[in-house]
C-alpha positions as CSV (number, residue, x, y, z in Angstrom):
1,M,26.0,-14.3,-33.4
2,Q,22.9,-15.7,-31.7
3,Q,22.2,-14.1,-28.3
4,S,22.2,-16.5,-25.3
5,A,19.0,-17.0,-23.3
6,K,21.1,-16.4,-20.2
7,R,22.1,-12.8,-20.3
8,L,24.4,-11.2,-17.7
9,M,22.5,-9.7,-14.8
10,F,23.6,-6.9,-12.6
11,R,22.7,-5.8,-9.1
12,T,22.9,-2.0,-8.9
13,T,22.5,-0.1,-5.7
14,F,21.3,3.5,-5.4
15,S,21.1,5.7,-2.3
16,I,17.9,7.8,-2.3
17,S,17.9,10.1,0.7
18,K,14.4,11.4,0.3
19,M,12.8,7.9,0.1
20,D,11.3,7.6,3.5
21,C,7.7,6.2,3.0
22,P,5.7,4.0,0.7
23,S,4.6,7.0,-1.4
24,E,8.2,7.5,-2.7
25,E,8.4,3.7,-3.2
26,Q,5.3,3.7,-5.4
27,L,6.6,6.8,-7.3
28,I,9.9,5.0,-8.1
29,R,8.0,1.8,-9.1
30,S,5.9,3.8,-11.5
31,K,9.0,5.4,-13.0
32,L,10.9,2.2,-13.5
33,E,8.2,-0.4,-14.2
34,G,8.2,0.0,-17.9
35,A,11.9,-0.8,-18.4
36,A,12.2,-4.2,-20.1
37,D,15.6,-4.9,-18.7
38,I,14.6,-4.6,-15.0
39,Q,14.0,-8.0,-13.4
40,R,13.5,-7.1,-9.8
41,L,13.4,-4.1,-7.5
42,E,14.3,-4.3,-3.8
43,F,13.6,-1.4,-1.4
44,D,15.3,-0.7,1.8
45,I,13.3,2.3,3.1
46,P,14.9,2.5,6.5
47,G,18.3,2.5,4.8
48,R,17.2,4.8,2.0
49,R,18.5,2.4,-0.6
50,L,17.2,0.8,-3.8
51,H,18.7,-2.4,-5.3
52,V,17.9,-3.0,-9.0
53,Y,18.4,-6.3,-10.7
54,H,18.7,-5.6,-14.4
55,M,20.4,-6.4,-17.7
56,G,22.7,-4.0,-19.3
57,G,24.1,-0.7,-18.0
58,Y,22.7,1.5,-15.2
59,D,23.1,5.0,-16.7
60,G,19.4,5.0,-17.9
61,L,18.3,3.9,-14.4
62,L,20.3,6.6,-12.7
63,A,18.9,9.3,-15.1
64,A,15.3,8.1,-14.5
65,L,15.7,8.2,-10.7
66,E,17.4,11.6,-10.8
67,S,14.4,13.0,-12.6
68,L,12.3,12.3,-9.6
69,R,14.4,14.7,-7.5
70,L,14.6,12.4,-4.5
71,D,18.4,13.0,-4.1
72,T,19.6,9.8,-5.8
73,K,23.2,8.7,-5.9
74,F,24.9,5.7,-7.4
75,V,26.5,3.4,-4.9
76,S,27.6,0.2,-6.6
77,S,27.0,-2.3,-9.4
78,E,28.0,-5.9,-9.6
79,A,27.4,-8.8,-12.0
80,I,25.3,-11.7,-10.5
81,G,23.7,-14.9,-11.8
82,Q,20.5,-15.4,-13.6
83,I,17.3,-15.2,-11.5
84,D,14.4,-17.6,-12.3
85,M,11.2,-15.6,-11.9
86,G,8.6,-18.1,-13.1
87,E,7.7,-19.9,-9.9
88,D,8.2,-16.7,-7.9
89,R,5.4,-15.0,-10.0
90,Q,3.0,-17.8,-9.4
91,L,3.6,-17.6,-5.6
92,Q,3.2,-13.8,-5.7
93,S,-0.2,-14.1,-7.5
94,R,-1.5,-16.7,-5.1
95,V,-0.5,-14.7,-2.0
96,L,-1.9,-11.4,-3.4
97,W,-5.2,-13.1,-4.2
98,Q,-5.4,-14.4,-0.6
99,V,-4.6,-11.0,1.0
100,L,-7.0,-9.2,-1.4
101,A,-9.8,-11.6,-0.4
102,I,-9.1,-11.0,3.3
103,N,-9.0,-7.2,2.9
104,F,-12.2,-7.0,0.8
105,F,-14.0,-9.2,3.4
106,F,-13.0,-6.9,6.2
107,F,-13.9,-3.9,4.2
108,A,-17.5,-5.2,3.9
109,F,-17.6,-6.4,7.5
110,E,-16.2,-3.1,9.0
111,I,-18.3,-0.7,6.9
112,I,-21.5,-2.5,7.9
113,S,-20.4,-2.7,11.5
114,G,-19.3,0.9,11.5
115,L,-22.6,2.2,10.1
116,M,-24.6,0.1,12.6
117,A,-22.4,1.2,15.5
118,G,-22.3,4.9,14.4
119,S,-18.5,4.8,14.4
120,M,-16.6,6.9,11.9
121,G,-13.3,5.3,13.0
122,L,-14.6,1.9,11.8
123,V,-16.0,3.3,8.6
124,A,-12.7,5.1,7.8
125,D,-10.8,1.9,8.6
126,S,-13.1,0.0,6.2
127,I,-12.3,2.5,3.4
128,D,-8.7,2.0,4.2
129,M,-9.2,-1.8,3.8
130,L,-10.9,-1.1,0.4
131,A,-7.9,1.1,-0.6
132,D,-5.6,-1.8,0.3
133,S,-7.7,-4.1,-1.8
134,I,-7.1,-1.7,-4.7
135,V,-3.4,-1.7,-4.0
136,Y,-3.3,-5.5,-4.0
137,G,-5.3,-5.6,-7.2
138,L,-2.8,-3.3,-8.8
139,S,0.0,-5.5,-7.5
140,L,-1.6,-8.5,-9.2
141,L,-1.5,-6.5,-12.4
142,A,2.1,-5.7,-11.8
143,V,2.9,-9.5,-11.8
144,G,2.1,-9.8,-15.4
145,G,0.2,-6.7,-16.7
146,T,1.4,-4.0,-19.1
147,A,2.4,-0.6,-17.7
148,A,-0.3,1.2,-19.7
149,R,-3.0,-1.0,-18.4
150,K,-1.8,-0.6,-14.8
151,K,-1.7,3.1,-15.0
152,K,-5.3,3.3,-16.5
153,I,-6.7,1.2,-13.7
154,A,-4.6,3.1,-11.1
155,G,-6.2,6.3,-12.3
156,A,-9.7,5.0,-11.9
157,A,-8.9,3.5,-8.5
158,G,-7.3,6.8,-7.3
159,Y,-10.4,8.9,-8.2
160,F,-12.7,6.3,-6.6
161,Q,-10.7,6.3,-3.4
162,M,-10.6,10.1,-3.4
163,V,-14.4,10.3,-3.6
164,L,-14.8,7.9,-0.8
165,A,-12.4,9.9,1.4
166,A,-14.3,13.1,0.6
167,L,-17.6,11.6,1.5
168,G,-16.0,10.4,4.8
169,F,-14.7,13.9,5.6
170,I,-18.2,15.3,5.0
171,E,-19.8,12.8,7.4
172,V,-17.1,13.5,10.0
173,V,-17.8,17.3,9.8
174,R,-21.6,16.6,10.0
175,R,-21.1,14.6,13.2
176,F,-18.8,17.2,14.7
177,M,-21.6,19.7,14.2
178,G,-23.9,17.6,16.4
179,H,-25.5,15.0,14.2
180,G,-25.3,11.4,15.3
181,G,-24.9,9.9,18.8
182,I,-22.0,8.3,20.7
183,P,-20.7,5.2,18.9
184,D,-20.9,1.8,20.4
185,F,-17.4,1.3,21.8
186,H,-18.0,-2.5,22.2
187,T,-18.4,-2.9,18.5
188,M,-15.5,-0.5,17.8
189,I,-13.1,-2.6,19.9
190,G,-14.4,-6.0,18.9
191,V,-14.5,-5.4,15.2
192,S,-11.1,-3.7,15.2
193,L,-9.6,-6.7,17.0
194,L,-10.9,-8.9,14.3
195,G,-9.5,-6.5,11.7
196,L,-6.2,-6.6,13.5
197,A,-6.2,-10.4,13.3
198,G,-7.0,-10.2,9.5
199,N,-4.1,-7.8,8.9
200,A,-1.8,-10.0,11.0
201,A,-2.8,-12.9,8.7
202,C,-2.0,-10.8,5.6
203,L,1.4,-9.9,7.0
204,Y,2.1,-13.5,7.7
205,L,1.2,-14.6,4.2
206,L,3.2,-11.7,2.6
207,Q,6.3,-12.3,4.7
208,R,6.1,-16.1,4.3
209,S,6.4,-15.6,0.5
210,R,9.9,-14.1,1.1
211,S,9.5,-12.1,-2.1
212,R,11.7,-9.0,-2.5
213,E,9.7,-7.7,-5.5
214,V,8.7,-4.0,-5.1
215,H,5.0,-4.6,-5.3
216,M,5.2,-7.3,-2.7
217,Q,7.3,-5.2,-0.3
218,A,4.9,-2.3,-0.8
219,S,2.0,-4.6,0.2
220,V,3.8,-5.5,3.4
221,I,4.3,-1.8,4.2
222,F,0.6,-0.9,3.5
223,T,-0.6,-3.8,5.7
224,S,1.8,-2.8,8.5
225,M,0.2,0.7,8.4
226,D,-3.2,-0.9,8.6
227,V,-2.2,-2.6,11.8
228,I,-1.5,0.9,13.2
229,A,-4.9,2.1,12.0
230,N,-6.6,-0.9,13.8
231,I,-4.8,-0.1,17.0
232,G,-5.9,3.6,16.6
233,V,-9.6,2.5,16.4
234,I,-9.2,0.2,19.4
235,A,-7.7,3.1,21.4
236,A,-10.5,5.4,20.2
237,G,-13.1,2.9,21.4
238,A,-11.5,2.8,24.8
239,L,-11.5,6.6,25.0
240,V,-15.1,6.7,24.0
241,Y,-15.8,4.4,26.9
242,V,-13.8,6.5,29.4
243,T,-14.9,10.0,28.2
244,G,-18.5,9.2,27.1
245,S,-17.8,11.4,24.0
246,K,-17.8,10.7,20.3
247,A,-14.8,13.0,19.8
248,P,-12.1,10.3,19.9
249,D,-13.9,8.3,17.3
250,L,-14.3,11.3,15.0
251,A,-10.6,12.2,15.5
252,V,-9.3,8.8,14.5
253,G,-11.7,8.7,11.6
254,T,-10.3,12.1,10.4
255,V,-6.8,10.8,10.6
256,V,-7.5,7.6,8.7
257,F,-9.5,9.4,6.0
258,A,-6.5,11.8,5.6
259,L,-4.3,8.8,5.1
260,V,-6.7,7.4,2.5
261,S,-6.7,10.8,0.7
262,R,-3.0,10.9,0.7
263,G,-2.8,7.4,-0.8
264,A,-5.4,8.3,-3.4
265,Y,-3.4,11.4,-4.4
266,R,-0.2,9.4,-4.8
267,I,-2.0,6.8,-6.9
268,L,-3.3,9.5,-9.2
269,Q,0.3,10.9,-9.5
270,L,1.5,7.4,-10.5
271,S,-1.3,7.0,-13.1
272,K,0.0,10.1,-14.9
């Protein structure tokens, strides 16, 4: 009997109590992305729930999730209609190219401005922008690339990101020891405000796409975290003005470099 082109699709919900940040989301994506029967993943991080749109049974999905030791429990499974993914993938690619271009532009703009202003906060934020560009590039591969290719590129990106973070930490320590002067708080605040506007534009583009795909939702979360980093650099610039010290700038640079390092570590985990 010839198999119909329209196979029965299910929406299965899992409760994952230890899924509370984008790192767990990326870990789950890496675990499930190679399954041919999975059509879509929807993450509800505040609610600690994962909705999987797939063909066939859910036993294999549950076993894969349980292997991650994130306290996964089956909630429900229901049959739904067929989902047309063609136009959605084209929209995803277009949006991801747009946000990648915005992030890479602000990476170049912020790192040049940060070096000229002597601000480690701006330099760290620029590296964070570069890290996001890498995430968006990997998300583009997720739209149509193979799992093996994605993991190979993710590994290279993770090592590159880790090296940049390490160099940043070394420079922060060097400046804590007395090298370098007080950064230009005008440049810190002005450039960070522009970066904030760029991240707001990325959030608008991502949310307007209305995509619930895992890599698109991850992109929204990473961009939201960038907004927090921008606000941190603005606050550090204000404190530099009030205190006349470079300590606030170095402190926020340390925090952002730590976030970049954590992201690099998670990417390396995914690549393996």
